Each structure stands twice: as C-alpha cells, then as structure tokens.
DRENKOL-24200 format. One line per 5 residues: number of its first residue (from 1); their letters; for each residue x, y, z of N, C-alpha, C. Coordinates in steps of 0.001 Angstrom, whole numbers, plus 524288, in hexadecimal, padded with zeros to 5 digits. Layout:
residues N
NUM) a) X/Y/Z/X/Y/Z/X/Y/Z  ...
END
This chain:
residues 137
1) mqtqi) 94FB8/163B3/42A5A/94ABF/16406/42D0E/945CA/15E5F/4298D  9428A/15BC4/42CD9/94141/157C3/42E84/93A9C/15C7A/42C3C  93755/15AA4/427CE/9311D/15C4F/425DA/92FEC/156E4/429AD  930E0/154AF/42B97/92B29/15060/42CC3/92AE5/14FCD/43230  9289A/14ED8/43673/9288E/14D63/43C1E/925A4/1485F/43CB6
6) dwtep) 92AF8/145B6/44080/92AA0/14268/43F9E/928CF/14057/44531  92255/13FE6/44495/91FAD/13E3B/446B3/91EE3/13C06/44BC1  920FD/13802/44AB2/920D0/132A5/45076/92693/135BA/453AE  9298C/13AE5/45107/92D35/139F6/4576E/929E2/13C7D/45AE6  92ECE/13C1F/46001/92A06/13C5B/464A7/9297B/142E6/46535
11) filtl) 92F85/146EF/46230/92BEA/14B6B/464F9/92894/14DFF/46131  926CA/14CFB/45E35/920C5/14DC3/45BF2/91D02/14A12/45E43  91CD8/145E4/45D97/91998/14546/46029/91877/1452F/464D0  91CB6/14950/46956/91A88/14BD6/46F54/9199D/150B3/46C7F  91B87/1516A/46760/91694/15715/468CA/91155/1567D/465AD
16) vgfhv) 9129E/15420/46400/90CA1/151CE/46098/90653/15052/4668B  9092B/14CD8/46903/90644/14B19/46E7A/9070B/15166/470FC  90A89/153B0/47186/908CB/15825/47572/90437/15AF6/472B9  902D2/15B74/46DA9/8FF9B/15DF1/46BED/8F9E2/15B8F/46DB4  8FAE1/154F5/46C06/8F728/152B2/46DBA/8F46D/1548A/4733D
21) vflaw) 8F6D9/1549A/47861/8F624/15582/47D79/8F5B9/15968/47E5E  8F80E/15D06/47D3D/8F755/16374/47E31/8F0AD/16436/47B62  8EFC0/16162/47728/8EA7D/16461/474BA/8E50C/16018/47857  8E54C/15C54/47B31/8E21F/15A54/47E77/8E373/15CFD/483A3  8E75E/15D32/48410/8E69E/1612B/48995/8E294/164FD/48745
26) ictgr) 8E2C7/168CF/4847E/8E0E5/16D6F/483D7/8DB06/16B45/481DC  8DB76/1696B/481F1/8D555/16839/47C2E/8D1BE/163E2/485D8  8D599/1624D/48A33/8D449/161A2/48CA1/8CFE6/164DF/49059  8D47A/169C9/48F30/8D1B1/16DBE/4937F/8D16D/17198/49096  8CD89/171E6/48E31/8CC35/17648/48A21/8C663/17AAE/48DC1
31) kqyar) 8C7B3/17826/49200/8C321/17852/49498/8C29A/17B42/4992E  8CA96/17ABC/49A3C/8CC4F/17AF4/49E02/8CD40/1811F/49CEC  8CD3F/1872E/4A00C/8CCE9/18C94/49E2F/8D3CD/18C3B/49ED4  8D5CC/18B6B/4A12B/8DC7B/18CD3/4A3AC/8DDB0/189EF/4A118  8DC1D/1840E/4A186/8DE4C/181AF/49E1B/8E098/181C7/4997F
36) tavnf) 8DBA0/1849E/4973B/8DD1B/18529/4921F/8E058/189B5/4913E  8E08F/18D7C/49403/8E2E2/19295/49482/8E8AE/19367/49476  8EB3F/19076/49862/8EF02/18D3C/498A8/8F22E/189A6/4949A  8F010/1876C/49231/8F190/185C1/48DC0/8F0B6/188D0/48969  8EB35/18D42/48673/8EC9E/19142/48433/8F536/1926F/4811F
41) flvgg) 8F1BD/19310/4885E/8F97A/196BF/48AA2/8FDFC/191B4/486ED  8FBD3/18E78/48A6D/900A0/189ED/48B8A/900FA/18A13/4823D  8FD58/18937/48353/90011/188BB/47BEA/9005C/18C3F/47816  8FC22/19005/47B80/90157/19435/478AA/90771/19379/4784C  90A0B/195D0/47CEE/90E7B/194D5/47F21/911AD/1900B/47A85
46) lifas) 90D16/18DCA/47AB0/90DE8/186B3/477DE/91398/1883F/47156  90DA2/18BB8/470EB/90EE7/18C9D/46B36/91504/191B8/46B6B  9167F/195FE/46F2A/91942/19991/46E6D/91F2E/198D2/46FCF  91DFF/19449/470B9/9242A/191E1/47273/9241C/18F43/46DB4  9214E/18E44/46A3C/922EC/18A83/4651F/927C4/18DB5/46625
51) rwlnt) 92B12/19012/46113/92E60/191CD/45F0F/93422/19050/46369  93339/19104/46810/935C8/18DD3/46D6F/937E1/1882E/46E6F  93327/18752/46B81/931AF/18121/46A02/935C9/18042/465B2  93391/18230/4618A/93825/181C7/45D76/93B71/1823F/45E52  93FA1/1857F/461DD/9440C/1865E/460DA/947D0/18270/4647A
56) lgsqh) 94607/18227/46984/94697/17D5B/46E9F/94711/1754C/46ABB  94067/174A1/469A4/9414C/17094/46492/94605/171E6/46101  946F6/1752C/45D79/94A38/173B7/458BA/95039/1739D/459BD  95057/17637/461E6/95692/176A6/4623E/9575A/16ECF/46617  9529B/16D63/46786/952F5/168CE/469EA/94FDE/1654F/46634
61) yakla) 94E1A/166C9/46290/94ABB/16094/45EC5/94D0D/159E9/45EAE  95596/15A7C/45FB8/95593/15502/45DFC/95513/1535E/463C5  95293/15658/46A96/95150/1540F/46FB9/94B77/15182/46DD9  94951/15390/467F8/94007/15356/467BC/940ED/1521B/46453  94276/14FF0/45EDB/94061/14D9F/45B81/947A1/14D9A/4561B
66) svdyf) 943BD/14981/4521D/94A0C/146F5/45144/94AC4/149A8/44CCD  947CB/14F39/44BE9/948B0/1538E/44A68/94650/15817/44935  948BE/15C23/4491E/946AE/160A9/44BB9/942A1/16329/4473E  93FE5/1630E/449FF/939EB/164E2/4476A/937CE/16A56/44850  93C02/16D74/44C0A/93CE4/17191/44BA1/94250/17671/44B90
71) dphgt) 93C2F/177BC/44552/93FEB/17D20/44299/93FEC/18098/4421F  94343/1854F/44239/944BA/18A8E/44344/93E8F/18BFC/44165  93BDE/18BB0/43EAC/93620/18EA3/43F23/93104/18CF0/4406F  93106/187ED/44694/92DDD/18598/4484A/929DB/18224/44735  92C18/18137/43F90/92624/17F74/43DCD/92659/17B8D/4427E
76) flgvm) 92945/1763E/4430F/927D6/171E9/44561/92392/17432/449A5  925D9/17513/44CBE/9213B/1783D/451DB/91CCE/17998/44FC0  91CC9/17CBD/44D73/91978/17F05/44B43/914C0/17C0D/44A90  917AF/179E0/447B2/91356/17402/44888/91102/17144/449B8  915DD/16F0F/44DBF/914AF/16C0E/4535A/913EF/16AAD/455A7
81) waapl) 913DD/173CF/45717/914F1/17277/45D21/91029/17872/45E0D  9111F/17C8C/45AC1/90F39/181CA/45C24/905E1/17DBA/458E2  907F9/17F6A/45360/90095/17E17/452E3/8FF95/17A8E/45328  8FF5B/17417/4586D/8FCD6/1730A/4587B/8FACC/17816/46048  8FCA1/17780/4628E/8FD8C/17D53/463D2/8FA1C/18249/4646B
86) lgdlv) 8F826/18269/4608D/8F796/18844/45C05/8F123/18498/45C70  8F02D/180CD/45A41/8ECF8/17C0A/45BB6/8E7D6/17DCF/45FCB  8ECF5/17BE1/4645A/8EAE4/17A61/4691B/8E8D4/180DE/46BE1  8EAAA/18739/46B15/8EB81/18A19/46BB3/8E478/18C63/46AE1  8E28F/18A84/4658E/8DCF9/18DA8/462CE/8DA5E/189B0/466D4
91) lltif) 8DBE4/18508/46665/8D7B1/18169/46883/8D696/1835F/46FB7  8DBDD/184BF/471D8/8DC2D/18590/477F1/8D8DA/18B58/4775D  8D827/18DD8/473E4/8D642/194AA/47070/8D1AF/1935A/47109  8CFCB/18F29/46EE7/8C9FA/18D8A/46E3A/8C7A0/18C5C/472CC  8CA85/18952/47850/8C802/1887E/47B73/8C7FE/18CD2/47E94
96) llrqs) 8CBFE/18E2D/47CBF/8CB34/1963C/48564/8C818/19810/48141  8C36B/198FC/47C10/8C1D7/19D56/47A05/8BC54/197FB/47966  8BCCD/193F0/47826/8B7CD/1932B/47C2A/8B633/18FCB/48188  8BB6E/1919E/4870E/8B722/1931A/489C7/8B6AD/197DF/48D4C  8BAAB/19B34/489F7/8B973/1A24A/48AD8/8B2CA/1A27A/48A8D
101) mdmmi) 8B2C1/19F12/484FC/8AC41/19F45/482D4/8A560/19D6C/485D7  8A9FC/196E0/4884C/8A5D1/19441/48D7F/8A570/19923/4912B  8AA4B/19D9A/49316/8AAAF/19F5F/497C3/8A7FE/1A42A/4973E  8A672/1A65D/49116/8A1F8/1AAAF/491CA/89C2B/1AA53/48F37  89B18/1A30D/4906E/895AA/1A2F2/49079/893C2/1A074/4947E
106) qvkrq) 897C8/19D8E/496C2/89726/19DCA/49E8B/894D0/1A567/49FD4  8986E/1A58C/49D10/898BE/1ABED/4A2A4/89302/1AF03/49F1F  891C5/1AE8C/49AF1/88B2A/1AF0E/49AF3/887E8/1AC32/499E0  88902/1A923/49CB7/88596/1A4B0/49F96/88399/1A784/4A442  8868D/1A8A0/4A7D6/88958/1A91E/4ABC7/8861D/1AE6D/4AB79
111) qlrre) 88522/1B11B/4A9DF/88317/1B673/4A96D/87F51/1B7A8/4A7BC  87B13/1B485/4A54E/87868/1B4D4/4A3A5/872A5/1B112/4A808  8779F/1AE0B/4AAE4/87295/1AAD4/4AE6E/87149/1AF05/4B254  87647/1B2FA/4B3D9/87781/1B93A/4B8B7/87251/1BA55/4B816  8720F/1BD08/4B240/86ED7/1C0DE/4AF43/86833/1BD4B/4B016
116) qaaek) 86796/1B911/4B0AA/862AC/1B6CC/4AF4F/86360/1B438/4B476  865E4/1B48D/4B911/863F4/1B3BC/4BD81/863E7/1B860/4BFD8  86385/1BDE4/4BF41/861E0/1C342/4C02D/85ED2/1C3DF/4BE1C  85E51/1C3A5/4BAB8/858A1/1C2E8/4B995/85458/1C252/4BB24  85444/1BE85/4BC5F/84FDC/1B99F/4BD88/85007/1BB4E/4C34D
121) sgkvg) 85548/1BF61/4C5F3/851DA/1BFBF/4CBD7/84E82/1C362/4CD60  8518A/1C648/4C7E5/84F05/1CDC1/4C565/851AC/1D1EF/4C6BC  856EB/1CE2E/4C867/85B7D/1D338/4C989/85C99/1D654/4C52D  85DE0/1D3A5/4BE6F/85EE5/1D5BA/4BD58/85A6A/1D85A/4B7B1  8593A/1DD88/4B5FE/85649/1DB41/4B111/854E5/1DC64/4ACBC
126) rsgns) 85452/1DD65/4A901/85517/1DA17/4A35D/85127/1E16D/49FE2  854B5/1E3F0/4A220/852FB/1ECCA/4A1E3/856A6/1ECB6/49B81  85AB0/1EA07/49A75/85D13/1EC6A/495DA/861E0/1EC66/49662  86446/1EA4E/49C43/867E4/1EA8F/49DA5/86E37/1E5D9/49CE9  86CC4/1E4BB/49CC6/86F98/1E0E4/4979A/871F2/1DCD8/49C2E
131) gkskk) 871A3/1DFC5/4A0A5/87606/1DC57/4A34F/87E6B/1E081/4A58B  87AB5/1E512/4A4AD/87D0E/1EA9B/4A41F/87EE2/1EA24/4AAB4  882BC/1ECB6/4A9BF/8821D/1F029/4B0F6/88209/1F50F/4B1FB  87F22/1F8B9/4B462/87EB4/1FDE1/4B35E/880F1/200CB/4AF55  8884A/20051/4B13F/88D1C/200F8/4ADA3/88E7C/2015B/4A94B
136) qr) 88BB0/1FB53/4A865/88A6B/1FC4B/4A1AF/888CE/1FD48/49F78  88167/2013A/4A1C1/87E22/201B4/49D77/88082/20614/49DAA
END
C-alpha cells in the first residue's frame, strides 16, 4: 500500500476540485434557507455514504487511480472525502443557526411594532398584562 498521495492524479484533483466547488456553492447560498437546508441533508447523505463509496472505490480503483487508496479502514476516504464534508456540515449548521436567529429577531420586531401601534391607538393599556391573553393569566 502506498503511503503518499500523488497530487497530480486526475482522481485526486477531481476530488479536491469537487470540495472547492461545493464549498463555493454552499457559501453563495448561505442566505437562502431552503437551499441551505437541502445542502445540509445532502452533505449528511454524502458522509453517510462514505463506507459504501470506500467499498466501491476499492473494487474499482484501477478505473479511478493508479494506486489503491481505498484501504479496509477507510482512512483515505475519511480524510479526503468525509473530513471536508464534515467541515461543510459545521458551516451549514452555523448558517442555519444564523438564519434562525435572524428570523426570531424579525418576528420579535414585528411583534413589538404591533404592540406599539396598538398602544398608540389606545386599544391596549399597560396595566401589567405584558401582552398575555386572559387565558394565560
């Protein structure tokens, strides 16, 4: 088994290129909630498929590369495939949390605006109910 990766091999260059393009795809869609959510599950599925891809790669390595990089433990695929995807998954999680936080802030601002408008029109008084309905008190 070879311990050094030939970085000029088309298979390795394609794999690295895939990760670069996919990271760019993720970053350009960071403000689109649906795209971010779909990417999150797509990346999770790709990581989940790592074991199957390693088995497939070891069976057909001659078509992919000059050396069998696909060891039984999946070390190569773990480092070159799953680790960058895990980084993407962390990034997607941050984007989703940020979008959720922004949405919560937007909803709260709308709520405060409605309360202020109702207060100005004299419909709701500040008699200590703090916006709770009769059932909640």
